[in-house]
N, C-alpha and C positions, 0 to 999 in steps of 0.2 A: 897635293897637286890636284890640279882639277883637268881633263882630259879636255874640256868643252874649251878653254882655252885660245888651245891647239890642231881641235881637233874639229872637223865638220862632216855633218852630213848632209847634203844635196843633190835630190833627185835631178841637176842638169850635169852635174860633176863625177863622172864611172857611175853612172847610173845610180847613184842615190851611196853608194857604197862609202863608210867612215872614212876620208883620207886630211891628210896634215893640211889645216888653212892655208891656202895660198896657194897650192900644188894640186897634181892631180896625183898623188903617191899615196895609195891609199895604207891602211891599218893592217890588212893582209897583207900586204904585201913587205913589210918591213916585219912580221911574223914568218911569215913566209924564208926570208933572208935570214933570221936569225934560227930558226928551227933548219935550217940549211948549216949550220954550224959558220955560219959567217959572220965577223968580229962587227964589233960596230964600226970601230976606223974604216974596215973596207964597204961598210953601208955608205959612213958620207961624205967616201971619197967617190964614191959611184952617183950617189945625189947630192951636188954640190948644197941644194939648196937645205939639206936637212939638217938639224942640231942635235944634239945627245941629247938635249929635251925634248925633242919629239919622238925620237926612238922610245924615253922611257911615258912617255904621253901615251903612245900605242902599246905598248904592255899593259900602262896600270888601264886604260880603252878597254882593255879583251878583259881584261880579268875584271872588272867590276860585271862587262857586258854579263860575265860567264856568272857570276855571282845574284844576274838580275837588278842590279844595283843602279843601273843605267836606263834612265827614260829617253828613247828616242824621239825627237820629233823633229817632222817635215813640214817647212814651208810647202801651202798649200800648191798645189802647181794653177797657173795661170791658165 
């Protein structure tokens, strides 16, 4: 799985936090919900634009970031 296909970092969206592409739903929010014992189903119900693969991408992104295996590049500010 390549989280870069589903996750973007744009300084103009949510202050540059990693988000699910095309949304303002942050990886951080998804991780917090999972840490608070929310089920995938509850998260998907609360955020209809999300898909199961988005939650998995958020988890994968976080794991890769902690390993130091993700290089985050952002576009230059205009």
